[in-house]
All heavy atoms as atom14 arrays in JSON, in Angstrom:
{
  "sequence": "MNDTLVLIEAAVDSELRERAENILSQLGETPSMAITQFYTQIILQRGIPFELKLPSNI",
  "atom14_mask": [
    [1, 1, 1, 1, 1, 1, 1, 1, 0, 0, 0, 0, 0, 0],
    [1, 1, 1, 1, 1, 1, 1, 1, 0, 0, 0, 0, 0, 0],
    [1, 1, 1, 1, 1, 1, 1, 1, 0, 0, 0, 0, 0, 0],
    [1, 1, 1, 1, 1, 1, 1, 0, 0, 0, 0, 0, 0, 0],
    [1, 1, 1, 1, 1, 1, 1, 1, 0, 0, 0, 0, 0, 0],
    [1, 1, 1, 1, 1, 1, 1, 0, 0, 0, 0, 0, 0, 0],
    [1, 1, 1, 1, 1, 1, 1, 1, 0, 0, 0, 0, 0, 0],
    [1, 1, 1, 1, 1, 1, 1, 1, 0, 0, 0, 0, 0, 0],
    [1, 1, 1, 1, 1, 1, 1, 1, 1, 0, 0, 0, 0, 0],
    [1, 1, 1, 1, 1, 0, 0, 0, 0, 0, 0, 0, 0, 0],
    [1, 1, 1, 1, 1, 0, 0, 0, 0, 0, 0, 0, 0, 0],
    [1, 1, 1, 1, 1, 1, 1, 0, 0, 0, 0, 0, 0, 0],
    [1, 1, 1, 1, 1, 1, 1, 1, 0, 0, 0, 0, 0, 0],
    [1, 1, 1, 1, 1, 1, 0, 0, 0, 0, 0, 0, 0, 0],
    [1, 1, 1, 1, 1, 1, 1, 1, 1, 0, 0, 0, 0, 0],
    [1, 1, 1, 1, 1, 1, 1, 1, 0, 0, 0, 0, 0, 0],
    [1, 1, 1, 1, 1, 1, 1, 1, 1, 1, 1, 0, 0, 0],
    [1, 1, 1, 1, 1, 1, 1, 1, 1, 0, 0, 0, 0, 0],
    [1, 1, 1, 1, 1, 1, 1, 1, 1, 1, 1, 0, 0, 0],
    [1, 1, 1, 1, 1, 0, 0, 0, 0, 0, 0, 0, 0, 0],
    [1, 1, 1, 1, 1, 1, 1, 1, 1, 0, 0, 0, 0, 0],
    [1, 1, 1, 1, 1, 1, 1, 1, 0, 0, 0, 0, 0, 0],
    [1, 1, 1, 1, 1, 1, 1, 1, 0, 0, 0, 0, 0, 0],
    [1, 1, 1, 1, 1, 1, 1, 1, 0, 0, 0, 0, 0, 0],
    [1, 1, 1, 1, 1, 1, 0, 0, 0, 0, 0, 0, 0, 0],
    [1, 1, 1, 1, 1, 1, 1, 1, 1, 0, 0, 0, 0, 0],
    [1, 1, 1, 1, 1, 1, 1, 1, 0, 0, 0, 0, 0, 0],
    [1, 1, 1, 1, 0, 0, 0, 0, 0, 0, 0, 0, 0, 0],
    [1, 1, 1, 1, 1, 1, 1, 1, 1, 0, 0, 0, 0, 0],
    [1, 1, 1, 1, 1, 1, 1, 0, 0, 0, 0, 0, 0, 0],
    [1, 1, 1, 1, 1, 1, 1, 0, 0, 0, 0, 0, 0, 0],
    [1, 1, 1, 1, 1, 1, 0, 0, 0, 0, 0, 0, 0, 0],
    [1, 1, 1, 1, 1, 1, 1, 1, 0, 0, 0, 0, 0, 0],
    [1, 1, 1, 1, 1, 0, 0, 0, 0, 0, 0, 0, 0, 0],
    [1, 1, 1, 1, 1, 1, 1, 1, 0, 0, 0, 0, 0, 0],
    [1, 1, 1, 1, 1, 1, 1, 0, 0, 0, 0, 0, 0, 0],
    [1, 1, 1, 1, 1, 1, 1, 1, 1, 0, 0, 0, 0, 0],
    [1, 1, 1, 1, 1, 1, 1, 1, 1, 1, 1, 0, 0, 0],
    [1, 1, 1, 1, 1, 1, 1, 1, 1, 1, 1, 1, 0, 0],
    [1, 1, 1, 1, 1, 1, 1, 0, 0, 0, 0, 0, 0, 0],
    [1, 1, 1, 1, 1, 1, 1, 1, 1, 0, 0, 0, 0, 0],
    [1, 1, 1, 1, 1, 1, 1, 1, 0, 0, 0, 0, 0, 0],
    [1, 1, 1, 1, 1, 1, 1, 1, 0, 0, 0, 0, 0, 0],
    [1, 1, 1, 1, 1, 1, 1, 1, 0, 0, 0, 0, 0, 0],
    [1, 1, 1, 1, 1, 1, 1, 1, 1, 0, 0, 0, 0, 0],
    [1, 1, 1, 1, 1, 1, 1, 1, 1, 1, 1, 0, 0, 0],
    [1, 1, 1, 1, 0, 0, 0, 0, 0, 0, 0, 0, 0, 0],
    [1, 1, 1, 1, 1, 1, 1, 1, 0, 0, 0, 0, 0, 0],
    [1, 1, 1, 1, 1, 1, 1, 0, 0, 0, 0, 0, 0, 0],
    [1, 1, 1, 1, 1, 1, 1, 1, 1, 1, 1, 0, 0, 0],
    [1, 1, 1, 1, 1, 1, 1, 1, 1, 0, 0, 0, 0, 0],
    [1, 1, 1, 1, 1, 1, 1, 1, 0, 0, 0, 0, 0, 0],
    [1, 1, 1, 1, 1, 1, 1, 1, 1, 0, 0, 0, 0, 0],
    [1, 1, 1, 1, 1, 1, 1, 1, 0, 0, 0, 0, 0, 0],
    [1, 1, 1, 1, 1, 1, 1, 0, 0, 0, 0, 0, 0, 0],
    [1, 1, 1, 1, 1, 1, 0, 0, 0, 0, 0, 0, 0, 0],
    [1, 1, 1, 1, 1, 1, 1, 1, 0, 0, 0, 0, 0, 0],
    [1, 1, 1, 1, 1, 1, 1, 1, 0, 0, 0, 0, 0, 0]
  ],
  "atom14_positions": [
    [[211.97, 92.5, 163.99], [210.97, 91.82, 164.77], [211.03, 92.36, 166.2], [212.11, 92.49, 166.77], [211.26, 90.31, 164.74], [210.03, 89.47, 164.87], [210.37, 87.7, 165.0], [210.63, 87.26, 163.32], [0.0, 0.0, 0.0], [0.0, 0.0, 0.0], [0.0, 0.0, 0.0], [0.0, 0.0, 0.0], [0.0, 0.0, 0.0], [0.0, 0.0, 0.0]],
    [[209.87, 92.64, 166.8], [209.93, 93.09, 168.18], [209.88, 91.9, 169.13], [209.66, 90.76, 168.73], [208.81, 94.1, 168.47], [207.42, 93.49, 168.43], [207.22, 92.37, 168.87], [206.46, 94.25, 167.94], [0.0, 0.0, 0.0], [0.0, 0.0, 0.0], [0.0, 0.0, 0.0], [0.0, 0.0, 0.0], [0.0, 0.0, 0.0], [0.0, 0.0, 0.0]],
    [[210.09, 92.15, 170.38], [210.19, 91.08, 171.38], [208.89, 90.85, 172.13], [208.89, 90.22, 173.18], [211.32, 91.36, 172.35], [212.68, 91.26, 171.7], [212.81, 90.51, 170.71], [213.61, 91.93, 172.15], [0.0, 0.0, 0.0], [0.0, 0.0, 0.0], [0.0, 0.0, 0.0], [0.0, 0.0, 0.0], [0.0, 0.0, 0.0], [0.0, 0.0, 0.0]],
    [[207.79, 91.38, 171.63], [206.5, 91.16, 172.28], [205.97, 89.78, 171.93], [205.84, 89.43, 170.77], [205.48, 92.24, 171.83], [206.01, 93.52, 172.11], [204.15, 92.06, 172.52], [0.0, 0.0, 0.0], [0.0, 0.0, 0.0], [0.0, 0.0, 0.0], [0.0, 0.0, 0.0], [0.0, 0.0, 0.0], [0.0, 0.0, 0.0], [0.0, 0.0, 0.0]],
    [[205.71, 88.99, 172.94], [205.18, 87.65, 172.72], [203.68, 87.65, 172.9], [203.13, 88.37, 173.73], [205.8, 86.66, 173.71], [207.31, 86.49, 173.63], [207.78, 85.51, 174.72], [207.72, 85.97, 172.28], [0.0, 0.0, 0.0], [0.0, 0.0, 0.0], [0.0, 0.0, 0.0], [0.0, 0.0, 0.0], [0.0, 0.0, 0.0], [0.0, 0.0, 0.0]],
    [[203.0, 86.84, 172.09], [201.55, 86.68, 172.22], [201.23, 85.21, 172.4], [201.99, 84.35, 171.95], [200.79, 87.25, 170.99], [200.99, 88.74, 170.89], [201.19, 86.55, 169.72], [0.0, 0.0, 0.0], [0.0, 0.0, 0.0], [0.0, 0.0, 0.0], [0.0, 0.0, 0.0], [0.0, 0.0, 0.0], [0.0, 0.0, 0.0], [0.0, 0.0, 0.0]],
    [[200.13, 84.93, 173.03], [199.68, 83.55, 173.23], [198.78, 83.15, 172.09], [197.85, 83.88, 171.75], [198.93, 83.44, 174.55], [198.38, 82.07, 174.91], [199.51, 81.07, 175.12], [197.53, 82.15, 176.16], [0.0, 0.0, 0.0], [0.0, 0.0, 0.0], [0.0, 0.0, 0.0], [0.0, 0.0, 0.0], [0.0, 0.0, 0.0], [0.0, 0.0, 0.0]],
    [[199.06, 82.02, 171.46], [198.24, 81.48, 170.4], [197.57, 80.21, 170.93], [198.25, 79.33, 171.45], [199.08, 81.14, 169.15], [199.72, 82.4, 168.6], [198.22, 80.43, 168.1], [200.7, 82.13, 167.48], [0.0, 0.0, 0.0], [0.0, 0.0, 0.0], [0.0, 0.0, 0.0], [0.0, 0.0, 0.0], [0.0, 0.0, 0.0], [0.0, 0.0, 0.0]],
    [[196.25, 80.14, 170.8], [195.52, 78.95, 171.24], [194.96, 78.23, 170.02], [194.45, 78.85, 169.12], [194.39, 79.33, 172.17], [194.85, 79.85, 173.51], [193.7, 80.07, 174.47], [193.01, 79.07, 174.77], [193.51, 81.2, 174.89], [0.0, 0.0, 0.0], [0.0, 0.0, 0.0], [0.0, 0.0, 0.0], [0.0, 0.0, 0.0], [0.0, 0.0, 0.0]],
    [[195.08, 76.91, 170.02], [194.53, 76.1, 168.93], [194.0, 74.82, 169.51], [194.64, 74.2, 170.37], [195.62, 75.81, 167.9], [0.0, 0.0, 0.0], [0.0, 0.0, 0.0], [0.0, 0.0, 0.0], [0.0, 0.0, 0.0], [0.0, 0.0, 0.0], [0.0, 0.0, 0.0], [0.0, 0.0, 0.0], [0.0, 0.0, 0.0], [0.0, 0.0, 0.0]],
    [[192.84, 74.41, 169.05], [192.26, 73.14, 169.5], [192.69, 72.04, 168.52], [192.5, 72.16, 167.32], [190.74, 73.24, 169.52], [0.0, 0.0, 0.0], [0.0, 0.0, 0.0], [0.0, 0.0, 0.0], [0.0, 0.0, 0.0], [0.0, 0.0, 0.0], [0.0, 0.0, 0.0], [0.0, 0.0, 0.0], [0.0, 0.0, 0.0], [0.0, 0.0, 0.0]],
    [[193.36, 71.03, 169.04], [193.81, 69.89, 168.22], [193.47, 68.59, 168.95], [193.36, 68.57, 170.18], [195.32, 69.93, 167.91], [195.66, 71.14, 167.07], [196.14, 69.92, 169.15], [0.0, 0.0, 0.0], [0.0, 0.0, 0.0], [0.0, 0.0, 0.0], [0.0, 0.0, 0.0], [0.0, 0.0, 0.0], [0.0, 0.0, 0.0], [0.0, 0.0, 0.0]],
    [[193.35, 67.53, 168.2], [193.08, 66.21, 168.75], [194.2, 65.83, 169.73], [195.39, 66.06, 169.44], [193.01, 65.2, 167.6], [192.8, 63.79, 168.08], [191.64, 63.45, 168.39], [193.79, 63.06, 168.17], [0.0, 0.0, 0.0], [0.0, 0.0, 0.0], [0.0, 0.0, 0.0], [0.0, 0.0, 0.0], [0.0, 0.0, 0.0], [0.0, 0.0, 0.0]],
    [[193.85, 65.28, 170.86], [194.85, 64.98, 171.9], [195.89, 63.98, 171.41], [197.08, 64.11, 171.74], [194.17, 64.48, 173.17], [193.46, 63.29, 172.93], [0.0, 0.0, 0.0], [0.0, 0.0, 0.0], [0.0, 0.0, 0.0], [0.0, 0.0, 0.0], [0.0, 0.0, 0.0], [0.0, 0.0, 0.0], [0.0, 0.0, 0.0], [0.0, 0.0, 0.0]],
    [[195.48, 62.97, 170.64], [196.46, 61.99, 170.14], [197.41, 62.64, 169.14], [198.62, 62.39, 169.15], [195.76, 60.8, 169.49], [196.75, 59.75, 169.01], [196.07, 58.57, 168.31], [194.87, 58.41, 168.42], [196.81, 57.81, 167.66], [0.0, 0.0, 0.0], [0.0, 0.0, 0.0], [0.0, 0.0, 0.0], [0.0, 0.0, 0.0], [0.0, 0.0, 0.0]],
    [[196.87, 63.5, 168.29], [197.7, 64.23, 167.32], [198.74, 65.07, 168.05], [199.93, 65.05, 167.71], [196.81, 65.12, 166.44], [197.53, 66.0, 165.44], [198.23, 65.17, 164.38], [196.54, 66.97, 164.81], [0.0, 0.0, 0.0], [0.0, 0.0, 0.0], [0.0, 0.0, 0.0], [0.0, 0.0, 0.0], [0.0, 0.0, 0.0], [0.0, 0.0, 0.0]],
    [[198.31, 65.8, 169.06], [199.22, 66.63, 169.86], [200.31, 65.78, 170.5], [201.5, 66.11, 170.45], [198.43, 67.38, 170.93], [199.32, 68.17, 171.85], [198.53, 68.86, 172.95], [199.44, 69.3, 173.97], [199.3, 69.04, 175.26], [198.27, 68.37, 175.7], [200.18, 69.46, 176.13], [0.0, 0.0, 0.0], [0.0, 0.0, 0.0], [0.0, 0.0, 0.0]],
    [[199.91, 64.67, 171.13], [200.87, 63.81, 171.82], [201.91, 63.26, 170.86], [203.11, 63.29, 171.16], [200.12, 62.66, 172.52], [201.03, 61.76, 173.33], [200.24, 60.67, 174.05], [199.11, 60.93, 174.48], [200.78, 59.55, 174.14], [0.0, 0.0, 0.0], [0.0, 0.0, 0.0], [0.0, 0.0, 0.0], [0.0, 0.0, 0.0], [0.0, 0.0, 0.0]],
    [[201.48, 62.77, 169.72], [202.39, 62.19, 168.73], [203.35, 63.25, 168.18], [204.55, 63.0, 168.05], [201.6, 61.51, 167.62], [200.87, 60.26, 168.1], [200.01, 59.64, 167.04], [200.86, 59.17, 165.95], [200.39, 58.77, 164.78], [199.09, 58.79, 164.55], [201.21, 58.34, 163.85], [0.0, 0.0, 0.0], [0.0, 0.0, 0.0], [0.0, 0.0, 0.0]],
    [[202.79, 64.41, 167.87], [203.62, 65.48, 167.32], [204.64, 65.99, 168.36], [205.82, 66.18, 168.05], [202.75, 66.63, 166.84], [0.0, 0.0, 0.0], [0.0, 0.0, 0.0], [0.0, 0.0, 0.0], [0.0, 0.0, 0.0], [0.0, 0.0, 0.0], [0.0, 0.0, 0.0], [0.0, 0.0, 0.0], [0.0, 0.0, 0.0], [0.0, 0.0, 0.0]],
    [[204.19, 66.18, 169.59], [205.09, 66.68, 170.62], [206.16, 65.65, 170.97], [207.27, 66.03, 171.36], [204.3, 67.14, 171.85], [203.56, 68.42, 171.58], [202.86, 69.01, 172.79], [203.06, 68.5, 173.93], [202.09, 69.97, 172.6], [0.0, 0.0, 0.0], [0.0, 0.0, 0.0], [0.0, 0.0, 0.0], [0.0, 0.0, 0.0], [0.0, 0.0, 0.0]],
    [[205.86, 64.37, 170.83], [206.87, 63.33, 171.06], [207.99, 63.47, 170.02], [209.17, 63.41, 170.37], [206.22, 61.95, 170.98], [207.21, 60.84, 171.24], [208.07, 60.54, 170.41], [207.08, 60.22, 172.39], [0.0, 0.0, 0.0], [0.0, 0.0, 0.0], [0.0, 0.0, 0.0], [0.0, 0.0, 0.0], [0.0, 0.0, 0.0], [0.0, 0.0, 0.0]],
    [[207.62, 63.68, 168.78], [208.62, 63.85, 167.72], [209.39, 65.15, 167.93], [210.63, 65.16, 167.83], [207.93, 63.85, 166.32], [207.37, 62.45, 166.04], [208.91, 64.28, 165.24], [206.43, 62.38, 164.85], [0.0, 0.0, 0.0], [0.0, 0.0, 0.0], [0.0, 0.0, 0.0], [0.0, 0.0, 0.0], [0.0, 0.0, 0.0], [0.0, 0.0, 0.0]],
    [[208.7, 66.22, 168.27], [209.39, 67.5, 168.52], [210.4, 67.35, 169.66], [211.53, 67.85, 169.56], [208.36, 68.59, 168.87], [207.52, 69.11, 167.72], [206.43, 70.04, 168.26], [208.36, 69.81, 166.67], [0.0, 0.0, 0.0], [0.0, 0.0, 0.0], [0.0, 0.0, 0.0], [0.0, 0.0, 0.0], [0.0, 0.0, 0.0], [0.0, 0.0, 0.0]],
    [[210.02, 66.63, 170.71], [210.91, 66.41, 171.83], [212.17, 65.66, 171.39], [213.29, 66.01, 171.8], [210.19, 65.61, 172.92], [211.05, 65.33, 173.99], [0.0, 0.0, 0.0], [0.0, 0.0, 0.0], [0.0, 0.0, 0.0], [0.0, 0.0, 0.0], [0.0, 0.0, 0.0], [0.0, 0.0, 0.0], [0.0, 0.0, 0.0], [0.0, 0.0, 0.0]],
    [[212.0, 64.65, 170.55], [213.15, 63.9, 170.05], [214.09, 64.79, 169.22], [215.29, 64.56, 169.13], [212.7, 62.71, 169.22], [211.99, 61.64, 170.05], [211.5, 60.51, 169.2], [212.26, 59.88, 168.46], [210.19, 60.24, 169.27], [0.0, 0.0, 0.0], [0.0, 0.0, 0.0], [0.0, 0.0, 0.0], [0.0, 0.0, 0.0], [0.0, 0.0, 0.0]],
    [[213.5, 65.81, 168.58], [214.27, 66.75, 167.78], [214.87, 67.87, 168.61], [215.59, 68.72, 168.09], [213.39, 67.36, 166.68], [212.9, 66.39, 165.62], [211.82, 67.05, 164.75], [214.07, 65.91, 164.75], [0.0, 0.0, 0.0], [0.0, 0.0, 0.0], [0.0, 0.0, 0.0], [0.0, 0.0, 0.0], [0.0, 0.0, 0.0], [0.0, 0.0, 0.0]],
    [[214.53, 67.9, 169.91], [215.01, 68.97, 170.78], [214.26, 70.27, 170.57], [214.77, 71.35, 170.87], [0.0, 0.0, 0.0], [0.0, 0.0, 0.0], [0.0, 0.0, 0.0], [0.0, 0.0, 0.0], [0.0, 0.0, 0.0], [0.0, 0.0, 0.0], [0.0, 0.0, 0.0], [0.0, 0.0, 0.0], [0.0, 0.0, 0.0], [0.0, 0.0, 0.0]],
    [[213.03, 70.17, 170.09], [212.2, 71.33, 169.79], [211.01, 71.37, 170.75], [210.56, 70.33, 171.24], [211.66, 71.26, 168.37], [212.71, 71.27, 167.28], [213.1, 72.67, 166.88], [212.23, 73.53, 166.81], [214.29, 72.87, 166.62], [0.0, 0.0, 0.0], [0.0, 0.0, 0.0], [0.0, 0.0, 0.0], [0.0, 0.0, 0.0], [0.0, 0.0, 0.0]],
    [[210.49, 72.56, 170.98], [209.26, 72.73, 171.75], [208.14, 73.07, 170.77], [208.42, 73.5, 169.63], [209.38, 73.88, 172.76], [209.56, 75.11, 172.04], [210.56, 73.65, 173.71], [0.0, 0.0, 0.0], [0.0, 0.0, 0.0], [0.0, 0.0, 0.0], [0.0, 0.0, 0.0], [0.0, 0.0, 0.0], [0.0, 0.0, 0.0], [0.0, 0.0, 0.0]],
    [[206.88, 72.9, 171.18], [205.78, 73.33, 170.31], [205.89, 74.81, 169.93], [205.63, 75.17, 168.79], [204.53, 73.04, 171.14], [204.94, 71.9, 172.01], [206.38, 72.19, 172.37], [0.0, 0.0, 0.0], [0.0, 0.0, 0.0], [0.0, 0.0, 0.0], [0.0, 0.0, 0.0], [0.0, 0.0, 0.0], [0.0, 0.0, 0.0], [0.0, 0.0, 0.0]],
    [[206.29, 75.63, 170.88], [206.45, 77.07, 170.58], [207.51, 77.31, 169.5], [207.32, 78.14, 168.61], [206.81, 77.85, 171.84], [205.71, 77.88, 172.73], [0.0, 0.0, 0.0], [0.0, 0.0, 0.0], [0.0, 0.0, 0.0], [0.0, 0.0, 0.0], [0.0, 0.0, 0.0], [0.0, 0.0, 0.0], [0.0, 0.0, 0.0], [0.0, 0.0, 0.0]],
    [[208.59, 76.58, 169.58], [209.64, 76.71, 168.57], [209.11, 76.28, 167.21], [209.38, 76.93, 166.19], [210.86, 75.86, 168.95], [211.6, 76.37, 170.18], [212.77, 75.17, 170.84], [214.05, 75.19, 169.62], [0.0, 0.0, 0.0], [0.0, 0.0, 0.0], [0.0, 0.0, 0.0], [0.0, 0.0, 0.0], [0.0, 0.0, 0.0], [0.0, 0.0, 0.0]],
    [[208.36, 75.16, 167.17], [207.84, 74.66, 165.9], [206.82, 75.65, 165.29], [206.84, 75.89, 164.08], [207.17, 73.3, 166.12], [0.0, 0.0, 0.0], [0.0, 0.0, 0.0], [0.0, 0.0, 0.0], [0.0, 0.0, 0.0], [0.0, 0.0, 0.0], [0.0, 0.0, 0.0], [0.0, 0.0, 0.0], [0.0, 0.0, 0.0], [0.0, 0.0, 0.0]],
    [[205.96, 76.23, 166.12], [204.99, 77.19, 165.62], [205.7, 78.43, 165.1], [205.33, 78.98, 164.05], [203.95, 77.53, 166.69], [203.07, 76.3, 166.97], [203.1, 78.74, 166.29], [202.21, 76.41, 168.2], [0.0, 0.0, 0.0], [0.0, 0.0, 0.0], [0.0, 0.0, 0.0], [0.0, 0.0, 0.0], [0.0, 0.0, 0.0], [0.0, 0.0, 0.0]],
    [[206.73, 78.88, 165.81], [207.5, 80.04, 165.35], [208.14, 79.74, 164.0], [208.12, 80.59, 163.09], [208.57, 80.42, 166.39], [207.91, 80.78, 167.61], [209.44, 81.57, 165.91], [0.0, 0.0, 0.0], [0.0, 0.0, 0.0], [0.0, 0.0, 0.0], [0.0, 0.0, 0.0], [0.0, 0.0, 0.0], [0.0, 0.0, 0.0], [0.0, 0.0, 0.0]],
    [[208.7, 78.56, 163.84], [209.31, 78.17, 162.56], [208.25, 78.11, 161.46], [208.5, 78.54, 160.33], [210.04, 76.83, 162.7], [211.25, 76.93, 163.6], [211.78, 75.57, 164.01], [211.28, 74.52, 163.6], [212.83, 75.58, 164.82], [0.0, 0.0, 0.0], [0.0, 0.0, 0.0], [0.0, 0.0, 0.0], [0.0, 0.0, 0.0], [0.0, 0.0, 0.0]],
    [[207.09, 77.56, 161.78], [205.99, 77.47, 160.81], [205.56, 78.88, 160.37], [205.45, 79.15, 159.17], [204.82, 76.71, 161.42], [203.61, 76.6, 160.53], [203.69, 75.97, 159.3], [202.39, 77.09, 160.95], [202.58, 75.85, 158.48], [201.27, 76.96, 160.13], [201.37, 76.35, 158.89], [0.0, 0.0, 0.0], [0.0, 0.0, 0.0], [0.0, 0.0, 0.0]],
    [[205.35, 79.78, 161.3], [204.96, 81.14, 160.97], [206.05, 81.84, 160.14], [205.74, 82.58, 159.21], [204.67, 81.94, 162.23], [203.24, 81.8, 162.73], [202.55, 80.6, 162.64], [202.59, 82.89, 163.31], [201.25, 80.49, 163.1], [201.28, 82.78, 163.75], [200.62, 81.59, 163.67], [199.33, 81.49, 164.11], [0.0, 0.0, 0.0], [0.0, 0.0, 0.0]],
    [[207.31, 81.61, 160.49], [208.41, 82.21, 159.74], [208.38, 81.72, 158.29], [208.56, 82.51, 157.34], [209.77, 81.86, 160.39], [209.77, 82.38, 161.73], [210.93, 82.44, 159.62], [0.0, 0.0, 0.0], [0.0, 0.0, 0.0], [0.0, 0.0, 0.0], [0.0, 0.0, 0.0], [0.0, 0.0, 0.0], [0.0, 0.0, 0.0], [0.0, 0.0, 0.0]],
    [[208.13, 80.44, 158.09], [208.07, 79.89, 156.73], [206.86, 80.43, 155.96], [206.94, 80.65, 154.76], [208.06, 78.37, 156.75], [209.4, 77.76, 157.09], [210.47, 78.19, 156.1], [210.29, 78.1, 154.88], [211.58, 78.69, 156.62], [0.0, 0.0, 0.0], [0.0, 0.0, 0.0], [0.0, 0.0, 0.0], [0.0, 0.0, 0.0], [0.0, 0.0, 0.0]],
    [[205.75, 80.66, 156.65], [204.59, 81.26, 155.98], [204.98, 82.64, 155.42], [204.63, 82.97, 154.29], [203.4, 81.4, 156.97], [202.82, 80.01, 157.27], [202.32, 82.32, 156.39], [201.79, 80.01, 158.39], [0.0, 0.0, 0.0], [0.0, 0.0, 0.0], [0.0, 0.0, 0.0], [0.0, 0.0, 0.0], [0.0, 0.0, 0.0], [0.0, 0.0, 0.0]],
    [[205.72, 83.39, 156.2], [206.16, 84.71, 155.74], [207.13, 84.58, 154.58], [206.97, 85.24, 153.55], [206.79, 85.5, 156.91], [205.73, 85.84, 157.95], [207.49, 86.77, 156.41], [206.29, 86.32, 159.28], [0.0, 0.0, 0.0], [0.0, 0.0, 0.0], [0.0, 0.0, 0.0], [0.0, 0.0, 0.0], [0.0, 0.0, 0.0], [0.0, 0.0, 0.0]],
    [[208.14, 83.72, 154.72], [209.15, 83.57, 153.67], [208.56, 83.02, 152.38], [208.94, 83.44, 151.28], [210.28, 82.66, 154.16], [211.15, 83.19, 155.28], [212.11, 82.11, 155.79], [211.92, 84.42, 154.83], [0.0, 0.0, 0.0], [0.0, 0.0, 0.0], [0.0, 0.0, 0.0], [0.0, 0.0, 0.0], [0.0, 0.0, 0.0], [0.0, 0.0, 0.0]],
    [[207.61, 82.08, 152.48], [207.0, 81.45, 151.32], [205.8, 82.25, 150.78], [205.3, 81.97, 149.72], [206.52, 80.03, 151.67], [207.58, 79.1, 152.17], [208.52, 78.64, 151.07], [208.11, 78.46, 149.94], [209.77, 78.44, 151.42], [0.0, 0.0, 0.0], [0.0, 0.0, 0.0], [0.0, 0.0, 0.0], [0.0, 0.0, 0.0], [0.0, 0.0, 0.0]],
    [[205.36, 83.2, 151.58], [204.16, 84.0, 151.25], [202.95, 83.09, 151.07], [202.13, 83.27, 150.18], [204.4, 84.9, 150.05], [205.51, 85.92, 150.3], [205.75, 86.86, 149.17], [204.57, 87.5, 148.62], [203.96, 88.59, 149.13], [204.43, 89.14, 150.22], [202.92, 89.1, 148.53], [0.0, 0.0, 0.0], [0.0, 0.0, 0.0], [0.0, 0.0, 0.0]],
    [[202.86, 82.07, 151.93], [201.75, 81.12, 151.9], [202.08, 79.94, 152.78], [203.1, 79.91, 153.46], [0.0, 0.0, 0.0], [0.0, 0.0, 0.0], [0.0, 0.0, 0.0], [0.0, 0.0, 0.0], [0.0, 0.0, 0.0], [0.0, 0.0, 0.0], [0.0, 0.0, 0.0], [0.0, 0.0, 0.0], [0.0, 0.0, 0.0], [0.0, 0.0, 0.0]],
    [[201.21, 78.96, 152.76], [201.45, 77.73, 153.52], [202.68, 77.04, 152.92], [202.77, 76.87, 151.72], [200.22, 76.79, 153.43], [198.97, 77.48, 153.99], [200.48, 75.47, 154.16], [199.01, 77.8, 155.47], [0.0, 0.0, 0.0], [0.0, 0.0, 0.0], [0.0, 0.0, 0.0], [0.0, 0.0, 0.0], [0.0, 0.0, 0.0], [0.0, 0.0, 0.0]],
    [[203.65, 76.64, 153.77], [204.9, 76.11, 153.25], [204.89, 74.64, 152.81], [205.9, 73.97, 152.83], [205.87, 76.31, 154.42], [205.02, 76.26, 155.63], [203.7, 76.84, 155.2], [0.0, 0.0, 0.0], [0.0, 0.0, 0.0], [0.0, 0.0, 0.0], [0.0, 0.0, 0.0], [0.0, 0.0, 0.0], [0.0, 0.0, 0.0], [0.0, 0.0, 0.0]],
    [[203.73, 74.15, 152.44], [203.61, 72.82, 151.86], [202.38, 72.81, 150.98], [201.5, 73.68, 151.09], [203.53, 71.72, 152.94], [202.58, 72.01, 154.06], [201.22, 71.76, 153.96], [203.05, 72.55, 155.26], [200.35, 72.04, 154.98], [202.18, 72.84, 156.29], [200.83, 72.58, 156.17], [0.0, 0.0, 0.0], [0.0, 0.0, 0.0], [0.0, 0.0, 0.0]],
    [[202.29, 71.84, 150.1], [201.2, 71.77, 149.14], [199.91, 71.33, 149.83], [199.89, 70.4, 150.61], [201.55, 70.76, 148.02], [200.55, 70.69, 146.94], [200.96, 69.77, 145.82], [202.03, 69.14, 145.91], [200.19, 69.65, 144.86], [0.0, 0.0, 0.0], [0.0, 0.0, 0.0], [0.0, 0.0, 0.0], [0.0, 0.0, 0.0], [0.0, 0.0, 0.0]],
    [[198.84, 72.04, 149.54], [197.52, 71.68, 150.05], [196.7, 71.17, 148.87], [196.56, 71.85, 147.86], [196.81, 72.9, 150.65], [197.44, 73.52, 151.89], [196.69, 74.77, 152.28], [197.47, 72.52, 153.03], [0.0, 0.0, 0.0], [0.0, 0.0, 0.0], [0.0, 0.0, 0.0], [0.0, 0.0, 0.0], [0.0, 0.0, 0.0], [0.0, 0.0, 0.0]],
    [[196.18, 69.94, 149.0], [195.36, 69.39, 147.92], [194.39, 68.37, 148.5], [194.63, 67.84, 149.58], [196.21, 68.79, 146.82], [197.08, 67.64, 147.25], [197.93, 67.15, 146.08], [198.77, 65.97, 146.49], [199.55, 65.47, 145.37], [0.0, 0.0, 0.0], [0.0, 0.0, 0.0], [0.0, 0.0, 0.0], [0.0, 0.0, 0.0], [0.0, 0.0, 0.0]],
    [[193.34, 68.11, 147.77], [192.37, 67.12, 148.2], [192.92, 65.72, 147.98], [193.66, 65.48, 147.02], [191.09, 67.27, 147.38], [190.3, 68.56, 147.59], [189.14, 68.63, 146.61], [189.78, 68.63, 149.02], [0.0, 0.0, 0.0], [0.0, 0.0, 0.0], [0.0, 0.0, 0.0], [0.0, 0.0, 0.0], [0.0, 0.0, 0.0], [0.0, 0.0, 0.0]],
    [[192.59, 64.78, 148.87], [193.01, 63.39, 148.68], [192.41, 62.85, 147.38], [191.34, 63.25, 146.96], [192.47, 62.65, 149.88], [191.94, 63.69, 150.82], [191.82, 64.96, 150.09], [0.0, 0.0, 0.0], [0.0, 0.0, 0.0], [0.0, 0.0, 0.0], [0.0, 0.0, 0.0], [0.0, 0.0, 0.0], [0.0, 0.0, 0.0], [0.0, 0.0, 0.0]],
    [[193.09, 61.92, 146.77], [192.63, 61.37, 145.49], [191.38, 60.51, 145.63], [190.7, 60.27, 144.63], [193.74, 60.53, 144.84], [194.13, 59.49, 145.71], [0.0, 0.0, 0.0], [0.0, 0.0, 0.0], [0.0, 0.0, 0.0], [0.0, 0.0, 0.0], [0.0, 0.0, 0.0], [0.0, 0.0, 0.0], [0.0, 0.0, 0.0], [0.0, 0.0, 0.0]],
    [[191.03, 60.05, 146.84], [189.88, 59.2, 147.01], [188.57, 59.97, 147.24], [187.55, 59.38, 147.53], [190.09, 58.2, 148.16], [190.29, 58.89, 149.49], [190.45, 60.1, 149.56], [190.3, 58.12, 150.55], [0.0, 0.0, 0.0], [0.0, 0.0, 0.0], [0.0, 0.0, 0.0], [0.0, 0.0, 0.0], [0.0, 0.0, 0.0], [0.0, 0.0, 0.0]],
    [[188.59, 61.28, 147.1], [187.35, 62.08, 147.26], [186.74, 62.33, 145.9], [187.36, 62.66, 144.96], [187.63, 63.41, 147.99], [187.99, 63.12, 149.44], [186.44, 64.33, 147.9], [188.24, 64.33, 150.29], [0.0, 0.0, 0.0], [0.0, 0.0, 0.0], [0.0, 0.0, 0.0], [0.0, 0.0, 0.0], [0.0, 0.0, 0.0], [0.0, 0.0, 0.0]]
  ]
}
């Protein structure tokens, strides 16, 4: 892996961001750390690292 960093921008609901970042803070993680871990898992799993499915009420 090279050491070149890139900026990733994503639009998310402000309440969602606040709640998620509160939990990350309690875990001693930053949003950048969490995104890096998510991307690493995408590579290791060769896909989204959790099940994606439609809710049963649709």
